[in-house]
Steps between C-alpha positions, in 0.01 A plus 500: 500500500162591650543330831285757673216447253442128552131443522263223594579158342241245388529302822355789701190537278173374650392159378282219614673171587326336200618767251772347272811695399757442217835642422636563152842643414745565221860567599418872521130522589312339788127498565257335736137423416207392703122464501337776708123534517465258207725706271860471385710754701857606441654491847873588443702647212867575531841466332707198601758631750322831567342599836245720318150356490268647234181387674373602844156332477349215300415613150202298365466417133207657307295229338228583248201654669234455235420388145212558264277243337337693214413831662461355853781566749586209724699542825765238569573342835830306484585207731848369547510121426857375492869566415743306293878557528739358240875516457686371191848570619516839336168681582257483791134556416221558742145475358215611726151387394175695556143433388175696458168316510270716290594554231730201516857622471842369588803713562867416532742757659849391390824614664839393361863546597783381283848404632760775459469877505169661402145577601203296616221462241123504551213432261134390519298250288122534513288212367140550399328178611148647495386394159416858400695784335629745761642841472793598723660831567854598577692286757842606623787262446654624828384770736688607810297731718739619765875448461704647788646838422863536618462838666822698544654342196517627142276290273501542124281337237612410142289458192628428150352632175501249211635724220440222257462701177750769606687497827620859447147648534295224668745336721640593842497420869262670747640525851326682782506503883226301679328705766168615622376607157642215289256376245612324186351323199706266284288453186593191289384412152649310205572819304654843554257650265731631228664401171864403488734806500205736559511776760123459543482226756324424827781551743298379801500131423727320746642160579271338764753541776537721806796509740523655853860564623559577863816702542784277357404212728211303363195519274196331356363460143179379336426411143226354281563186288257584218491701175152627489378846606543530873652713768684522833383760747673623812407740778625610838380717785838504666420218737427209263533419133229331285572327175269340243603306182285363224228561244337849466214586728250510212587152374206264440468170314283192487597162637339211317352196677787268600763758402794609710588862520859597573575801716856553375801459720653786693815480709659665795866499598706645785878543506789628706730777362461751229260484205772322296455207739122506435562510124735209519247289686255578217758397241540160657117462515469585137787271393426208726123504524339687208720486194414213267761225513806549287588240244812297590831662405313813381720809548297755696473772400564403142676759277241596246552666167176666386439527127231747413631747239876430474559728199160411342144617562303257710273280298720520186796274605579184307648172597851606382498810722376318807761222461770769463383666828502158674855441382591844642335418836705182526822672407437762768447234777123497541315183606138563384393660176157670511297536182295795622187649352603451135441140383126479436283661232280673758457454876245240568595318185773290668669352188854584387418734219494270197607785264815576693572164663393233255684240712343625824690497825703186431818658355532735796414233760739254347786753484450609864472151639799379294706779659391439856260795516144534608216613272271769642186626336277804555119433508220744602247222509202707611505690172293412200560571132280670240407311185460118470827356626467123528467360857499840665239654733265724300270761658235422247480141619543560877401856588423371858870422551614862457540786746365740241444527118853493355679787337740330262849643407546671170852471361625311806528131589384544864134545595523675838125555516374143436505341840353161588380450860624165630255529793266350246553124521469431135749774405740376766480141366581631144801686626622200699500286185657774284783586741582130538489450122742789444747365757487151365499562130758772507734331743489801743707490822393834632167682446458869551141607564426861410213746494247445779391137558265633775191703416383774737178588325317273257185433310588128481241254619574349847327221691542700824252780420527854369705638777740758359722501802587130465634510143867511597453230765383235256727611227795464740400142581476428127845644439648287789336185357656563159847551651467192724393291203810603310721414792338163551516415133855630445706453818813665349320804367597841629234776523535872487215729603557818302139624509574827325813541700456412860138607546415165667761539771378310805543186709225307314674544163843399623347167604412451129809637315868477554559865412299819546594808299629809665386759249419533131714806456818320388744764612788505745345749743153339495653154555691615805201686637281189456759278659538734795122495552413140418784348706330610817281184450642285220847353473703657219540162331120504420486857369540512123679815378485579121769722347454672167794694357464850350122508510430717803831683496808452277711633788381327814383192309792465259612139442748512783529333848321791668182383327509134548651505852162651592340182365771281666355602841228242445397249230677663202326512158705682234297613203734656249338724239774466235758239605656503149642844573681397821872560495737220598576698818130506592462130426801427725339710776178309474675162503700604806168606670328164422808325642489713816131436540539117476805473722431764766162679485278196457653300790451806726142537378419150623477625859555872496444748785427840340617827649411845358839672553401810298164681445239384243630578155387841359734549210678794666668349809725193538306185576591144594415183686694231683416127475657263753477120504593382847511128388774551244670802666474699174321813392513805282410862501346655191598869481378747235591852414212636294476863386679620811757769543687293760785280381535306824284345770559331835292181530432336841426130487261319731444151632861402559668379812686786661796279606506319156757566230395536140669525161365784286570590134326672221419360160616820328764604747297788651575380848835404652539121543587384858389344823283696735313409821123494507510779745691722256283407206181583689623808701775656288387383162654445158590806281387450141620727215327512165651767285212533252115515518303191430767265625482221753697256702446147642685471828563137596515410867620167636543371851865411553406179679279387220786568246742300715763766438463484116243760385287395207486688178167544328470262198740249659346153462 
């Protein structure tokens, strides 16, 4: 620990007797706030149980300094008026109120801490009470001017690339030492700039998250709970660290009279231990505080069978073929059947193609529900069709709803270049009604949203002025309202945010969907790379991993356990490309995997600690990860031999009790079954032998005490 580095605590900071102070805490992060010189000041920030204090002096909050009325700049002079503190048994919220006389403005600075592990949140709400339209510039969601630098200790920062369209070329983890010349930018936007499976991508787009790890003893992380264009910046001169989170510096928008403007939430968390401990506290925050509520008795994650082109070209399938595929999914043990981008005449025309499905969705929905399965549907609801489809959005009727003049698809049923901007209120209201109609009429249990529901640039007409830099802000709020409306209207509905394959990968989106997608390259290697990256912030149960067989490689992605075990590391979606050709051996292997997933993997995912026991997958060296659920005393290591010359590897587990005893065994017999101590498993390791390339092993680990002397077998019920 950093006993020698303990610095000044909040109690030693100068304050007048009349200055109020407040404490907020999760089980891992503790802060103290106060009013100093009429401003909110962060007085203390530390991890529960750690002697290290991240603040040496009071850090005052930056409130907006000016606005414009027309072309006239107006300076603002804020006065603190009152504080309201509430507690509902689960979360403590502190709201600090400020006012400005001319122009008349009201501001709420809100700080919130939720019970359990995780960070403390902060956001601002600015109300225009002046009676005039005002223009406001960028306002940070959270800015920390001078965090204490732990001199004499190794500090490393971590950033994570999104890799949404292709984790192989646009994903990855950026780690670097924090010292005198540390200066980082974490750019965030709801796109990674490339088409699915393309090598031409913007590899700079990152998840709005930044972690600082001090030795192996403790750390701090920040994040942004919003999906629009924004960034996190960090800098250090070797004596202090400055961080800023929020909208880009060039952001401007208009606030209408009587309107409230939200400065989106940011959060800051502190933790004790390695970065895995920090990740786990974020997992609990996501699962307990952000994720939409789960329907009662809903298996999570659900086993999804994706039907896109199972032996047939997309957009040509008939009712008979879809029902046959649904029967195959049931036979293989899947719980949710997804009718992917194949059921409509043209995207934007959200009818079941009457030529191919004269009875609509009812035969499929009835079959699935009669057999205890869920019905999932793909819908890229910000796309518009060409022609005169009844009831659809048409550019000719509403050009002011579109981001640009559409380029309609020729010979394809998906219009990738016909985007509606739901930052336009009228367009958003249309989408709200249409998505709710689709869910209601087609008896949908699970809705997958694809393409980009958030516009970045737009020609659409907005009531908030012609500020190019605010397009994604208002479009994000429109997207959130659509999702919230679906969840209110259909309390048992599950939502997946595909967004072109994990391009909208952030903490704002996960508050409006149950699943985010790892990557749109549906291959074993890309899935594992994406899971490795994305699980720094998001629990594996929320990371949807698609698996196509034979498309990217008929060797590494053959319909064998090596492929789908890559998907089994998260929320598994198996999309077979020609299931009719499966051999009985392959079907048996898939059924066995769905049984293992239900009986062992999914219970571990409910509260998994994640450890990176081997390096990030690269296709040439062995890779693997270890999940451990302390509550159940069960876990598993995923081990993969890709195109490697080595036939064996020694894996060292983490997170176990050194004095504890654990049963271990391998699903395929690649490890010797037995009982080993936690010390042996972590220090001496487990030898794994895989005789052939592109083979894998699931190593099951169980605490002897939890097993009561009788080790469980995966798929025991």
